[in-house]
VEXPA-814554 format. One record per residue (C-alpha): x, y, z. Coordinates in Angstrom, 2 decimals, m for minus. Layout:
xx|yy|zz
X|Y|Z
...
//
This chain:
xx|yy|zz
101.46|8.08|14.48
98.39|8.38|12.29
99.11|9.57|8.74
98.03|13.16|8.18
95.20|13.38|5.67
95.10|16.15|3.09
91.75|17.86|2.63
90.90|20.22|m0.22
88.11|22.69|0.52
86.64|24.13|m2.66
84.85|27.39|m1.89
86.88|27.99|1.24
86.09|31.70|1.55
82.33|31.25|1.79
80.41|31.07|5.05
80.34|27.29|5.14
83.73|26.69|3.53
85.55|29.01|5.93
83.68|27.60|8.92
84.67|24.06|7.93
88.29|25.11|7.36
88.58|26.83|10.73
87.07|23.85|12.53
89.17|21.22|10.75
92.34|23.18|11.43
92.07|21.86|15.00
92.73|18.33|13.72
95.70|16.50|12.27
94.98|17.53|8.69
96.71|19.36|5.88
94.21|21.84|4.47
94.31|23.12|0.89
91.96|26.07|0.46
90.64|27.16|m2.91
88.28|29.87|m4.04
88.02|31.67|m7.37
89.39|34.86|m5.82
92.56|33.72|m4.05
92.78|36.99|m2.07
89.58|36.04|m0.22
91.24|32.93|1.24
94.07|34.83|2.91
91.91|36.27|5.75
90.69|32.73|6.49
94.25|31.45|6.72
95.26|34.44|8.87
92.39|33.75|11.26
93.31|30.06|11.47
96.96|30.85|12.24
95.96|33.42|14.86
94.29|30.63|16.81
96.60|27.78|15.81
99.99|28.99|14.53
101.08|25.43|13.68
98.05|24.66|11.51
99.03|23.11|8.18
96.99|25.23|5.77
97.68|26.90|2.45
95.88|28.64|m0.39
95.70|26.89|m3.75
95.41|28.67|m7.10
93.44|25.91|m8.83
90.62|23.57|m7.75
92.03|20.75|m9.87
95.49|20.96|m8.32
94.05|21.16|m4.81
91.90|18.10|m5.50
94.80|16.20|m7.08
96.84|16.56|m3.89
93.94|15.79|m1.56
92.71|12.57|0.02
89.33|14.18|0.74
87.63|16.91|m1.31
84.96|19.08|0.30
82.82|20.84|m2.31
81.65|23.81|m0.25
79.86|25.67|m3.02
76.18|26.36|m3.74
74.20|23.70|m5.58
74.22|25.60|m8.86
78.04|25.68|m8.86
78.61|21.96|m8.20
78.45|20.90|m11.85
81.16|23.38|m12.84
83.43|22.20|m10.00
82.80|18.55|m10.89
83.92|19.16|m14.46
87.17|20.69|m13.22
88.06|17.97|m10.71
86.62|14.89|m12.42
89.95|13.53|m13.66
91.62|13.73|m10.24
88.72|12.68|m8.00
88.78|8.96|m8.84
88.44|6.77|m5.72
88.63|9.83|m3.48
86.07|10.93|m0.91
84.11|13.92|m2.20
81.82|15.61|0.32
78.69|17.35|m0.92
77.37|19.99|1.50
74.93|21.70|m0.88
71.21|22.11|m0.39
69.34|22.64|m3.69
67.04|25.39|m2.41
64.85|27.49|m4.64
65.00|31.27|m4.49
62.07|31.64|m2.10
63.12|28.86|0.34
59.79|27.09|0.00
61.07|24.06|m1.86
63.96|22.28|m3.55
64.84|22.56|m7.24
65.68|18.87|m7.48
63.01|16.27|m8.22
61.90|13.94|m5.40
63.75|10.97|m6.91
67.22|12.50|m6.57
69.37|14.90|m4.52
72.28|17.27|m4.95
74.60|14.57|m3.63
73.30|11.91|m6.02
73.68|14.30|m8.93
77.26|14.97|m7.89
77.88|11.22|m7.73
76.65|10.93|m11.32
79.02|13.70|m12.35
81.90|11.97|m10.49
81.10|8.29|m11.07
84.44|6.99|m9.79
84.53|9.10|m6.62
83.07|8.20|m3.22
80.51|10.95|m2.75
79.35|11.50|0.83
76.63|13.87|1.99
77.70|15.78|5.10
77.46|19.17|6.79
74.30|20.14|4.89
72.11|19.92|8.01
74.23|22.41|9.97
74.51|26.18|9.68
77.86|27.97|9.42
77.32|29.51|12.87
77.04|26.04|14.41
80.68|25.25|13.64
81.93|27.85|16.12
79.43|26.62|18.73
78.48|22.99|18.01
76.79|22.67|21.44
73.34|24.28|21.68
71.29|24.27|24.88
73.82|21.91|26.41
73.50|19.34|23.62
75.97|18.52|20.88
74.40|19.14|17.47
73.90|16.02|15.34
75.52|16.08|11.88
74.01|13.56|9.50
76.07|11.65|6.96
74.93|9.57|3.99
76.88|7.58|1.40
77.41|4.24|m0.29
80.95|3.45|0.88
81.25|2.24|4.49
84.91|3.14|4.91
84.33|6.61|3.48
81.41|7.12|5.86
83.61|6.28|8.85
86.33|8.64|7.60
83.85|11.50|7.30
82.39|10.65|10.72
85.88|11.26|12.12
85.92|14.71|10.48
82.55|15.46|12.06
83.92|14.44|15.46
86.96|16.69|15.02
84.71|19.66|14.35
82.68|18.93|17.48
79.38|17.64|16.09
77.88|14.25|16.87
78.09|12.15|13.67
74.99|10.18|12.71
75.40|7.84|9.72
71.90|8.01|8.28
72.12|5.57|5.37
73.14|5.28|1.74
73.40|8.23|m0.62
69.68|8.19|m1.45
69.04|9.33|2.15
70.50|12.67|1.03
67.03|13.46|m0.32
65.71|13.41|3.24
68.72|15.30|4.64
68.35|18.08|2.09
64.65|18.39|2.92
65.53|18.46|6.63
67.68|21.53|6.14
64.99|23.17|4.02
62.64|22.72|6.97
65.20|24.03|9.47
65.74|27.14|7.33
61.98|27.70|7.10
61.63|27.33|10.87
64.58|29.64|11.43
62.98|32.33|9.30
59.63|31.88|11.05
60.90|31.81|14.63
64.11|33.87|14.29
66.67|31.25|15.33
69.43|33.63|14.15
71.02|30.82|12.12
72.29|29.08|15.23
70.14|25.97|15.29
70.57|22.29|14.63
68.98|18.86|14.69
69.19|16.51|17.66
67.93|12.93|17.82
66.83|12.10|21.36
66.78|8.39|22.17
67.33|5.80|24.89
//
């Protein structure tokens, strides 16, 4: 039997964090959920257990303790909160997979606050130099997790990182959730992925996609 992996989700009560937690609860994972206000995690856990009573999920009082116990750490917080989280988990994230989902959007959604020669994921890698940072889930909306098939097609979820084994591990998470994993390249490709979601947000606002939209690569 495959060993159960432990996944810490930092920011588990947010739209993305809770969507990821609910989707991963379908898999053979132990989920450790953390948010600054612990009370906000309880409804997420209650909803998970209503659908899957045997789900292995619990609230954690501290991001560092959750990350210490975890094999995989999902940093499901906005870009401007990543640095603070990195400082708290740095000592326990060594050699672990850390997933960056953030998009460094400006306040008017007409650009990114990062410079063209970097990305939110690359900045997180600098803050956690001994972790295996992987970019994932940034090109999908929270609503897509409940319905990862749109117009009869499975939404593509793009992944970028520098560690091949970590990329394959995260691809398995993407499969569990129900998206089609596409390994796009090394961590520098995160710059493109973050711009892709900026564009999708802009298109969603323009054409009223109601936040249920995703990317799909069509090919032979």
